[in-house]
PDB file with one MODEL, atoms N, CA, C and O in Angstrom:
MODEL        1
ATOM      1  N   UNK A   1       0.896  -1.126   0.022  1.00  0.00           N
ATOM      2  CA  UNK A   1       0.030   0.043  -0.094  1.00  0.00           C
ATOM      3  C   UNK A   1       0.956   1.335   0.010  1.00  0.00           C
ATOM      4  O   UNK A   1       0.650   2.344  -0.627  1.00  0.00           O
ATOM      5  N   UNK A   2       1.892   1.305   0.676  1.00  0.00           N
ATOM      6  CA  UNK A   2       2.787   2.491   0.718  1.00  0.00           C
ATOM      7  C   UNK A   2       3.575   2.596  -0.351  1.00  0.00           C
ATOM      8  O   UNK A   2       4.053   3.716  -0.534  1.00  0.00           O
ATOM      9  N   UNK A   3       3.907   1.582  -1.270  1.00  0.00           N
ATOM     10  CA  UNK A   3       4.518   1.916  -2.466  1.00  0.00           C
ATOM     11  C   UNK A   3       3.842   2.430  -3.498  1.00  0.00           C
ATOM     12  O   UNK A   3       4.362   3.144  -4.355  1.00  0.00           O
ATOM     13  N   UNK A   4       2.484   2.048  -3.467  1.00  0.00           N
ATOM     14  CA  UNK A   4       1.512   2.547  -4.417  1.00  0.00           C
ATOM     15  C   UNK A   4       1.347   3.987  -4.211  1.00  0.00           C
ATOM     16  O   UNK A   4       1.256   4.729  -5.189  1.00  0.00           O
ATOM     17  N   UNK A   5       1.301   4.439  -3.020  1.00  0.00           N
ATOM     18  CA  UNK A   5       1.074   5.945  -2.891  1.00  0.00           C
ATOM     19  C   UNK A   5       2.253   6.774  -3.287  1.00  0.00           C
ATOM     20  O   UNK A   5       2.149   7.911  -3.747  1.00  0.00           O
ATOM     21  N   UNK A   6       3.559   6.045  -3.051  1.00  0.00           N
ATOM     22  CA  UNK A   6       4.729   6.627  -3.758  1.00  0.00           C
ATOM     23  C   UNK A   6       4.874   6.781  -5.031  1.00  0.00           C
ATOM     24  O   UNK A   6       5.393   7.785  -5.518  1.00  0.00           O
ATOM     25  N   UNK A   7       4.398   5.731  -5.755  1.00  0.00           N
ATOM     26  CA  UNK A   7       4.448   5.649  -7.144  1.00  0.00           C
ATOM     27  C   UNK A   7       3.397   6.757  -7.827  1.00  0.00           C
ATOM     28  O   UNK A   7       3.679   7.430  -8.818  1.00  0.00           O
ATOM     29  N   UNK A   8       2.209   6.810  -7.146  1.00  0.00           N
ATOM     30  CA  UNK A   8       1.139   7.733  -7.716  1.00  0.00           C
ATOM     31  C   UNK A   8       1.868   9.108  -7.532  1.00  0.00           C
ATOM     32  O   UNK A   8       1.805   9.886  -8.484  1.00  0.00           O
ATOM     33  N   UNK A   9       2.511   9.468  -6.477  1.00  0.00           N
ATOM     34  CA  UNK A   9       2.952  10.765  -6.109  1.00  0.00           C
ATOM     35  C   UNK A   9       4.022  11.084  -7.214  1.00  0.00           C
ATOM     36  O   UNK A   9       4.048  12.178  -7.778  1.00  0.00           O
ATOM     37  N   UNK A  10       4.899  10.073  -7.492  1.00  0.00           N
ATOM     38  CA  UNK A  10       5.926  10.495  -8.323  1.00  0.00           C
ATOM     39  C   UNK A  10       5.460  10.767  -9.720  1.00  0.00           C
ATOM     40  O   UNK A  10       5.931  11.673 -10.407  1.00  0.00           O
ATOM     41  N   UNK A  11       4.397   9.843 -10.164  1.00  0.00           N
ATOM     42  CA  UNK A  11       3.726  10.045 -11.449  1.00  0.00           C
ATOM     43  C   UNK A  11       3.282  11.480 -11.557  1.00  0.00           C
ATOM     44  O   UNK A  11       3.565  12.168 -12.538  1.00  0.00           O
ATOM     45  N   UNK A  12       2.520  11.961 -10.442  1.00  0.00           N
ATOM     46  CA  UNK A  12       1.913  13.235 -10.538  1.00  0.00           C
ATOM     47  C   UNK A  12       3.099  14.357 -10.574  1.00  0.00           C
ATOM     48  O   UNK A  12       2.994  15.358 -11.283  1.00  0.00           O
ATOM     49  N   UNK A  13       4.047  14.148  -9.889  1.00  0.00           N
ATOM     50  CA  UNK A  13       5.334  14.969  -9.791  1.00  0.00           C
ATOM     51  C   UNK A  13       5.725  15.252 -11.173  1.00  0.00           C
ATOM     52  O   UNK A  13       5.789  16.393 -11.633  1.00  0.00           O
ATOM     53  N   UNK A  14       6.021  14.027 -11.913  1.00  0.00           N
ATOM     54  CA  UNK A  14       6.585  13.916 -13.149  1.00  0.00           C
ATOM     55  C   UNK A  14       5.717  14.783 -14.176  1.00  0.00           C
ATOM     56  O   UNK A  14       6.157  15.605 -14.979  1.00  0.00           O
ATOM     57  N   UNK A  15       4.388  14.414 -13.967  1.00  0.00           N
ATOM     58  CA  UNK A  15       3.356  15.167 -14.927  1.00  0.00           C
ATOM     59  C   UNK A  15       3.583  16.666 -14.732  1.00  0.00           C
ATOM     60  O   UNK A  15       3.795  17.379 -15.713  1.00  0.00           O
ATOM     61  N   UNK A  16       3.546  17.126 -13.589  1.00  0.00           N
ATOM     62  CA  UNK A  16       3.738  18.519 -13.271  1.00  0.00           C
ATOM     63  C   UNK A  16       4.979  19.274 -13.738  1.00  0.00           C
ATOM     64  O   UNK A  16       5.055  20.398 -14.234  1.00  0.00           O
ATOM     65  N   UNK A  17       5.981  18.337 -13.447  1.00  0.00           N
ATOM     66  CA  UNK A  17       7.345  18.881 -14.144  1.00  0.00           C
ATOM     67  C   UNK A  17       7.450  18.908 -15.628  1.00  0.00           C
ATOM     68  O   UNK A  17       8.150  19.781 -16.140  1.00  0.00           O
ATOM     69  N   UNK A  18       6.809  18.019 -16.390  1.00  0.00           N
ATOM     70  CA  UNK A  18       6.592  18.061 -17.782  1.00  0.00           C
ATOM     71  C   UNK A  18       5.880  19.423 -18.108  1.00  0.00           C
ATOM     72  O   UNK A  18       6.299  20.237 -18.930  1.00  0.00           O
ATOM     73  N   UNK A  19       4.833  19.545 -17.409  1.00  0.00           N
ATOM     74  CA  UNK A  19       3.850  20.644 -17.858  1.00  0.00           C
ATOM     75  C   UNK A  19       4.764  21.954 -17.657  1.00  0.00           C
ATOM     76  O   UNK A  19       4.874  22.741 -18.596  1.00  0.00           O
ATOM     77  N   UNK A  20       5.424  22.191 -16.425  1.00  0.00           N
ATOM     78  CA  UNK A  20       6.118  23.322 -16.247  1.00  0.00           C
ATOM     79  C   UNK A  20       7.312  23.534 -17.305  1.00  0.00           C
ATOM     80  O   UNK A  20       7.610  24.623 -17.795  1.00  0.00           O
ATOM     81  N   UNK A  21       7.953  22.287 -17.575  1.00  0.00           N
ATOM     82  CA  UNK A  21       8.989  22.561 -18.612  1.00  0.00           C
ATOM     83  C   UNK A  21       8.423  22.873 -19.895  1.00  0.00           C
ATOM     84  O   UNK A  21       9.077  23.666 -20.572  1.00  0.00           O
ATOM     85  N   UNK A  22       7.278  22.396 -20.416  1.00  0.00           N
ATOM     86  CA  UNK A  22       6.626  22.887 -21.607  1.00  0.00           C
ATOM     87  C   UNK A  22       6.364  24.297 -21.705  1.00  0.00           C
ATOM     88  O   UNK A  22       6.585  24.983 -22.703  1.00  0.00           O
ATOM     89  N   UNK A  23       5.806  24.754 -20.448  1.00  0.00           N
ATOM     90  CA  UNK A  23       5.501  26.193 -20.341  1.00  0.00           C
ATOM     91  C   UNK A  23       6.702  27.022 -20.435  1.00  0.00           C
ATOM     92  O   UNK A  23       6.711  28.079 -21.065  1.00  0.00           O
ATOM     93  N   UNK A  24       7.774  26.526 -19.780  1.00  0.00           N
ATOM     94  CA  UNK A  24       9.004  27.423 -19.862  1.00  0.00           C
ATOM     95  C   UNK A  24       9.641  27.518 -21.248  1.00  0.00           C
ATOM     96  O   UNK A  24      10.061  28.566 -21.738  1.00  0.00           O
ATOM     97  N   UNK A  25       9.672  26.223 -21.872  1.00  0.00           N
ATOM     98  CA  UNK A  25      10.057  26.054 -23.055  1.00  0.00           C
ATOM     99  C   UNK A  25       9.465  26.846 -24.338  1.00  0.00           C
ATOM    100  O   UNK A  25      10.162  27.409 -25.182  1.00  0.00           O
ATOM    101  N   UNK A  26       8.141  26.789 -24.331  1.00  0.00           N
ATOM    102  CA  UNK A  26       7.163  27.192 -25.381  1.00  0.00           C
ATOM    103  C   UNK A  26       6.365  28.402 -24.901  1.00  0.00           C
ATOM    104  O   UNK A  26       5.777  29.086 -25.739  1.00  0.00           O
ATOM    105  N   UNK A  27       6.306  28.720 -23.548  1.00  0.00           N
ATOM    106  CA  UNK A  27       5.684  29.844 -23.117  1.00  0.00           C
ATOM    107  C   UNK A  27       5.927  31.179 -23.430  1.00  0.00           C
ATOM    108  O   UNK A  27       5.098  32.088 -23.404  1.00  0.00           O
ATOM    109  N   UNK A  28       7.314  31.264 -23.781  1.00  0.00           N
ATOM    110  CA  UNK A  28       7.966  32.872 -24.079  1.00  0.00           C
ATOM    111  C   UNK A  28       7.218  33.308 -25.206  1.00  0.00           C
ATOM    112  O   UNK A  28       7.013  34.514 -25.344  1.00  0.00           O
ATOM    113  N   UNK A  29       6.708  32.344 -26.175  1.00  0.00           N
ATOM    114  CA  UNK A  29       6.024  32.916 -27.384  1.00  0.00           C
ATOM    115  C   UNK A  29       4.586  33.259 -27.055  1.00  0.00           C
ATOM    116  O   UNK A  29       4.029  34.170 -27.668  1.00  0.00           O
ATOM    117  N   UNK A  30       3.968  32.576 -26.121  1.00  0.00           N
ATOM    118  CA  UNK A  30       2.633  32.933 -25.924  1.00  0.00           C
ATOM    119  C   UNK A  30       2.314  33.639 -24.478  1.00  0.00           C
ATOM    120  O   UNK A  30       1.291  34.280 -24.240  1.00  0.00           O
ATOM    121  N   UNK A  31       3.228  33.434 -23.695  1.00  0.00           N
ATOM    122  CA  UNK A  31       3.037  34.003 -22.095  1.00  0.00           C
ATOM    123  C   UNK A  31       4.158  34.823 -21.978  1.00  0.00           C
ATOM    124  O   UNK A  31       5.288  34.475 -22.321  1.00  0.00           O
ATOM    125  N   UNK A  32       3.842  36.005 -21.458  1.00  0.00           N
ATOM    126  CA  UNK A  32       4.831  37.024 -21.148  1.00  0.00           C
ATOM    127  C   UNK A  32       5.577  36.904 -19.831  1.00  0.00           C
ATOM    128  O   UNK A  32       5.733  37.867 -19.080  1.00  0.00           O
ATOM    129  N   UNK A  33       6.054  35.622 -19.570  1.00  0.00           N
ATOM    130  CA  UNK A  33       6.779  35.513 -18.343  1.00  0.00           C
ATOM    131  C   UNK A  33       7.981  36.137 -18.352  1.00  0.00           C
ATOM    132  O   UNK A  33       8.756  36.084 -19.307  1.00  0.00           O
ATOM    133  N   UNK A  34       8.215  36.822 -17.175  1.00  0.00           N
ATOM    134  CA  UNK A  34       9.423  37.704 -17.216  1.00  0.00           C
ATOM    135  C   UNK A  34       9.283  39.248 -17.600  1.00  0.00           C
ATOM    136  O   UNK A  34      10.080  40.149 -17.340  1.00  0.00           O
ATOM    137  N   UNK A  35       8.094  39.325 -18.270  1.00  0.00           N
ATOM    138  CA  UNK A  35       7.837  40.709 -18.711  1.00  0.00           C
ATOM    139  C   UNK A  35       6.371  41.120 -18.227  1.00  0.00           C
ATOM    140  O   UNK A  35       5.692  41.886 -18.911  1.00  0.00           O
ATOM    141  N   UNK A  36       5.957  40.641 -17.150  1.00  0.00           N
ATOM    142  CA  UNK A  36       4.606  40.981 -16.591  1.00  0.00           C
ATOM    143  C   UNK A  36       4.776  42.257 -15.752  1.00  0.00           C
ATOM    144  O   UNK A  36       5.863  42.518 -15.236  1.00  0.00           O
ATOM    145  N   UNK A  37       3.675  43.070 -15.612  1.00  0.00           N
ATOM    146  CA  UNK A  37       3.731  44.120 -14.813  1.00  0.00           C
ATOM    147  C   UNK A  37       3.970  43.738 -13.401  1.00  0.00           C
ATOM    148  O   UNK A  37       3.326  42.817 -12.899  1.00  0.00           O
ATOM    149  N   UNK A  38       4.802  44.352 -12.780  1.00  0.00           N
ATOM    150  CA  UNK A  38       5.269  44.005 -11.413  1.00  0.00           C
ATOM    151  C   UNK A  38       6.637  43.393 -11.448  1.00  0.00           C
ATOM    152  O   UNK A  38       7.202  43.141 -10.384  1.00  0.00           O
ATOM    153  N   UNK A  39       7.233  43.125 -12.651  1.00  0.00           N
ATOM    154  CA  UNK A  39       8.607  42.745 -12.743  1.00  0.00           C
ATOM    155  C   UNK A  39       9.416  43.824 -12.844  1.00  0.00           C
ATOM    156  O   UNK A  39       9.271  44.636 -13.758  1.00  0.00           O
ATOM    157  N   UNK A  40      10.382  43.948 -11.884  1.00  0.00           N
ATOM    158  CA  UNK A  40      11.304  45.212 -11.802  1.00  0.00           C
ATOM    159  C   UNK A  40      12.725  44.892 -12.166  1.00  0.00           C
ATOM    160  O   UNK A  40      13.343  43.866 -11.882  1.00  0.00           O
ATOM    161  N   UNK A  41      13.215  46.123 -12.959  1.00  0.00           N
ATOM    162  CA  UNK A  41      14.505  46.040 -13.435  1.00  0.00           C
ATOM    163  C   UNK A  41      15.209  47.542 -13.284  1.00  0.00           C
ATOM    164  O   UNK A  41      14.837  48.609 -13.771  1.00  0.00           O
ATOM    165  N   UNK A  42      16.290  47.267 -12.487  1.00  0.00           N
ATOM    166  CA  UNK A  42      16.867  48.468 -12.213  1.00  0.00           C
ATOM    167  C   UNK A  42      18.194  48.480 -12.951  1.00  0.00           C
ATOM    168  O   UNK A  42      18.852  47.440 -12.983  1.00  0.00           O
ATOM    169  N   UNK A  43      18.627  49.559 -13.536  1.00  0.00           N
ATOM    170  CA  UNK A  43      20.032  49.635 -14.305  1.00  0.00           C
ATOM    171  C   UNK A  43      20.540  50.880 -13.826  1.00  0.00           C
ATOM    172  O   UNK A  43      19.871  51.913 -13.813  1.00  0.00           O
ATOM    173  N   UNK A  44      21.820  50.778 -13.398  1.00  0.00           N
ATOM    174  CA  UNK A  44      22.650  51.900 -13.006  1.00  0.00           C
ATOM    175  C   UNK A  44      24.166  51.649 -13.261  1.00  0.00           C
ATOM    176  O   UNK A  44      24.830  50.736 -12.768  1.00  0.00           O
ATOM    177  N   UNK A  45      24.590  52.590 -14.095  1.00  0.00           N
ATOM    178  CA  UNK A  45      25.926  52.413 -14.575  1.00  0.00           C
ATOM    179  C   UNK A  45      26.159  50.923 -15.212  1.00  0.00           C
ATOM    180  O   UNK A  45      25.593  50.566 -16.244  1.00  0.00           O
ATOM    181  N   UNK A  46      26.961  50.191 -14.554  1.00  0.00           N
ATOM    182  CA  UNK A  46      27.397  48.936 -14.963  1.00  0.00           C
ATOM    183  C   UNK A  46      26.578  47.848 -14.296  1.00  0.00           C
ATOM    184  O   UNK A  46      26.651  46.672 -14.652  1.00  0.00           O
ATOM    185  N   UNK A  47      25.853  48.247 -13.388  1.00  0.00           N
ATOM    186  CA  UNK A  47      25.022  47.195 -12.614  1.00  0.00           C
ATOM    187  C   UNK A  47      23.660  47.247 -13.014  1.00  0.00           C
ATOM    188  O   UNK A  47      23.093  48.278 -13.377  1.00  0.00           O
ATOM    189  N   UNK A  48      23.084  45.988 -12.936  1.00  0.00           N
ATOM    190  CA  UNK A  48      21.648  45.806 -13.137  1.00  0.00           C
ATOM    191  C   UNK A  48      21.124  44.846 -12.130  1.00  0.00           C
ATOM    192  O   UNK A  48      21.860  43.963 -11.690  1.00  0.00           O
ATOM    193  N   UNK A  49      19.827  44.982 -11.722  1.00  0.00           N
ATOM    194  CA  UNK A  49      19.066  44.217 -10.817  1.00  0.00           C
ATOM    195  C   UNK A  49      17.827  44.006 -11.347  1.00  0.00           C
ATOM    196  O   UNK A  49      17.141  44.934 -11.775  1.00  0.00           O
ATOM    197  N   UNK A  50      17.414  42.639 -11.357  1.00  0.00           N
ATOM    198  CA  UNK A  50      16.224  42.106 -11.865  1.00  0.00           C
ATOM    199  C   UNK A  50      15.384  41.455 -10.885  1.00  0.00           C
ATOM    200  O   UNK A  50      15.971  40.645 -10.168  1.00  0.00           O
ATOM    201  N   UNK A  51      14.295  41.600 -10.711  1.00  0.00           N
ATOM    202  CA  UNK A  51      13.344  40.836  -9.686  1.00  0.00           C
ATOM    203  C   UNK A  51      11.994  40.566 -10.280  1.00  0.00           C
ATOM    204  O   UNK A  51      11.166  41.476 -10.328  1.00  0.00           O
ATOM    205  N   UNK A  52      11.745  39.453 -10.702  1.00  0.00           N
ATOM    206  CA  UNK A  52      10.451  39.081 -11.325  1.00  0.00           C
ATOM    207  C   UNK A  52       9.187  38.927 -10.331  1.00  0.00           C
ATOM    208  O   UNK A  52       8.573  37.866 -10.222  1.00  0.00           O
ATOM    209  N   UNK A  53       8.886  40.028  -9.662  1.00  0.00           N
ATOM    210  CA  UNK A  53       7.826  39.627  -8.633  1.00  0.00           C
ATOM    211  C   UNK A  53       6.508  39.312  -9.338  1.00  0.00           C
ATOM    212  O   UNK A  53       5.876  38.336  -8.932  1.00  0.00           O
ATOM    213  N   UNK A  54       6.110  39.912 -10.176  1.00  0.00           N
ATOM    214  CA  UNK A  54       4.874  39.836 -11.051  1.00  0.00           C
ATOM    215  C   UNK A  54       4.733  38.194 -11.430  1.00  0.00           C
ATOM    216  O   UNK A  54       3.753  37.488 -11.191  1.00  0.00           O
ATOM    217  N   UNK A  55       5.864  37.830 -12.022  1.00  0.00           N
ATOM    218  CA  UNK A  55       6.109  36.327 -12.473  1.00  0.00           C
ATOM    219  C   UNK A  55       5.846  35.476 -11.465  1.00  0.00           C
ATOM    220  O   UNK A  55       5.021  34.573 -11.601  1.00  0.00           O
ATOM    221  N   UNK A  56       6.504  35.670 -10.374  1.00  0.00           N
ATOM    222  CA  UNK A  56       6.610  34.841  -9.135  1.00  0.00           C
ATOM    223  C   UNK A  56       5.180  34.715  -8.430  1.00  0.00           C
ATOM    224  O   UNK A  56       4.837  33.673  -7.872  1.00  0.00           O
ATOM    225  N   UNK A  57       4.505  35.666  -8.485  1.00  0.00           N
ATOM    226  CA  UNK A  57       3.000  35.778  -7.984  1.00  0.00           C
ATOM    227  C   UNK A  57       2.154  34.875  -8.779  1.00  0.00           C
ATOM    228  O   UNK A  57       1.428  34.041  -8.239  1.00  0.00           O
ATOM    229  N   UNK A  58       2.238  35.034 -10.116  1.00  0.00           N
ATOM    230  CA  UNK A  58       1.565  34.244 -11.209  1.00  0.00           C
ATOM    231  C   UNK A  58       1.954  32.865 -10.796  1.00  0.00           C
ATOM    232  O   UNK A  58       1.097  32.154 -10.270  1.00  0.00           O
ATOM    233  N   UNK A  59       3.145  32.426 -10.981  1.00  0.00           N
ATOM    234  CA  UNK A  59       3.502  31.031 -10.812  1.00  0.00           C
ATOM    235  C   UNK A  59       3.223  30.494  -9.494  1.00  0.00           C
ATOM    236  O   UNK A  59       3.112  29.274  -9.369  1.00  0.00           O
ATOM    237  N   UNK A  60       3.098  31.273  -8.489  1.00  0.00           N
ATOM    238  CA  UNK A  60       2.856  30.744  -7.135  1.00  0.00           C
ATOM    239  C   UNK A  60       1.207  30.433  -7.121  1.00  0.00           C
ATOM    240  O   UNK A  60       0.752  29.413  -6.603  1.00  0.00           O
ATOM    241  N   UNK A  61       0.484  31.325  -7.680  1.00  0.00           N
ATOM    242  CA  UNK A  61      -0.828  30.958  -7.715  1.00  0.00           C
ATOM    243  C   UNK A  61      -1.250  29.768  -8.629  1.00  0.00           C
ATOM    244  O   UNK A  61      -2.272  29.127  -8.382  1.00  0.00           O
ATOM    245  N   UNK A  62      -0.505  29.507  -9.609  1.00  0.00           N
ATOM    246  CA  UNK A  62      -0.741  28.490 -10.640  1.00  0.00           C
ATOM    247  C   UNK A  62      -0.251  27.140  -9.903  1.00  0.00           C
ATOM    248  O   UNK A  62      -0.925  26.114  -9.998  1.00  0.00           O
ATOM    249  N   UNK A  63       0.836  27.179  -9.236  1.00  0.00           N
ATOM    250  CA  UNK A  63       1.302  26.027  -8.656  1.00  0.00           C
ATOM    251  C   UNK A  63       0.461  25.701  -7.468  1.00  0.00           C
ATOM    252  O   UNK A  63       0.360  24.503  -7.202  1.00  0.00           O
ATOM    253  N   UNK A  64      -0.163  26.565  -6.703  1.00  0.00           N
ATOM    254  CA  UNK A  64      -0.746  26.364  -5.485  1.00  0.00           C
ATOM    255  C   UNK A  64      -2.223  25.641  -6.013  1.00  0.00           C
ATOM    256  O   UNK A  64      -2.746  24.743  -5.354  1.00  0.00           O
ATOM    257  N   UNK A  65      -2.781  26.129  -7.217  1.00  0.00           N
ATOM    258  CA  UNK A  65      -3.970  25.576  -7.740  1.00  0.00           C
ATOM    259  C   UNK A  65      -3.780  24.257  -8.177  1.00  0.00           C
ATOM    260  O   UNK A  65      -4.664  23.445  -7.905  1.00  0.00           O
ATOM    261  N   UNK A  66      -2.749  23.877  -8.830  1.00  0.00           N
ATOM    262  CA  UNK A  66      -2.375  22.581  -9.328  1.00  0.00           C
ATOM    263  C   UNK A  66      -2.198  21.504  -8.085  1.00  0.00           C
ATOM    264  O   UNK A  66      -2.613  20.345  -8.119  1.00  0.00           O
ATOM    265  N   UNK A  67      -1.515  22.106  -7.008  1.00  0.00           N
ATOM    266  CA  UNK A  67      -1.235  21.172  -5.731  1.00  0.00           C
ATOM    267  C   UNK A  67      -2.430  20.876  -5.143  1.00  0.00           C
ATOM    268  O   UNK A  67      -2.671  19.758  -4.688  1.00  0.00           O
ATOM    269  N   UNK A  68      -3.296  21.906  -5.112  1.00  0.00           N
ATOM    270  CA  UNK A  68      -4.776  21.593  -4.431  1.00  0.00           C
ATOM    271  C   UNK A  68      -5.428  20.603  -5.243  1.00  0.00           C
ATOM    272  O   UNK A  68      -5.887  19.617  -4.667  1.00  0.00           O
ATOM    273  N   UNK A  69      -5.554  20.719  -6.609  1.00  0.00           N
ATOM    274  CA  UNK A  69      -6.125  19.765  -7.392  1.00  0.00           C
ATOM    275  C   UNK A  69      -5.617  18.288  -7.339  1.00  0.00           C
ATOM    276  O   UNK A  69      -6.396  17.336  -7.385  1.00  0.00           O
ATOM    277  N   UNK A  70      -4.304  18.161  -7.241  1.00  0.00           N
ATOM    278  CA  UNK A  70      -3.664  16.724  -7.227  1.00  0.00           C
ATOM    279  C   UNK A  70      -3.673  16.306  -5.671  1.00  0.00           C
ATOM    280  O   UNK A  70      -3.968  15.122  -5.510  1.00  0.00           O
ATOM    281  N   UNK A  71      -3.441  16.953  -4.618  1.00  0.00           N
ATOM    282  CA  UNK A  71      -3.151  16.449  -3.431  1.00  0.00           C
ATOM    283  C   UNK A  71      -4.297  16.732  -2.466  1.00  0.00           C
ATOM    284  O   UNK A  71      -4.138  16.446  -1.279  1.00  0.00           O
ATOM    285  N   UNK A  72      -5.371  17.242  -2.861  1.00  0.00           N
ATOM    286  CA  UNK A  72      -6.603  17.564  -1.984  1.00  0.00           C
ATOM    287  C   UNK A  72      -7.259  16.297  -1.718  1.00  0.00           C
ATOM    288  O   UNK A  72      -7.497  15.516  -2.639  1.00  0.00           O
ATOM    289  N   UNK A  73      -7.592  16.027  -0.408  1.00  0.00           N
ATOM    290  CA  UNK A  73      -8.213  14.766  -0.166  1.00  0.00           C
ATOM    291  C   UNK A  73      -9.367  15.015   0.653  1.00  0.00           C
ATOM    292  O   UNK A  73     -10.085  14.080   1.008  1.00  0.00           O
TER     293      UNK A  73
ENDMDL
END
């Protein structure tokens, strides 16, 4: 019984990783990840700082919804 649960969990994690990989690979053409409102970029002289806060919030919401769908009992 214990190994069946581990197997199912690994399959779900694998599916989620494949979906995330596809989004990161092909998403730049369709989704403006990294260029959303709330993504901050400061440049001063030879230094630059980039913090993708808007992208982090969107990814956090999407991953939370997916986790609740797969692991909610």
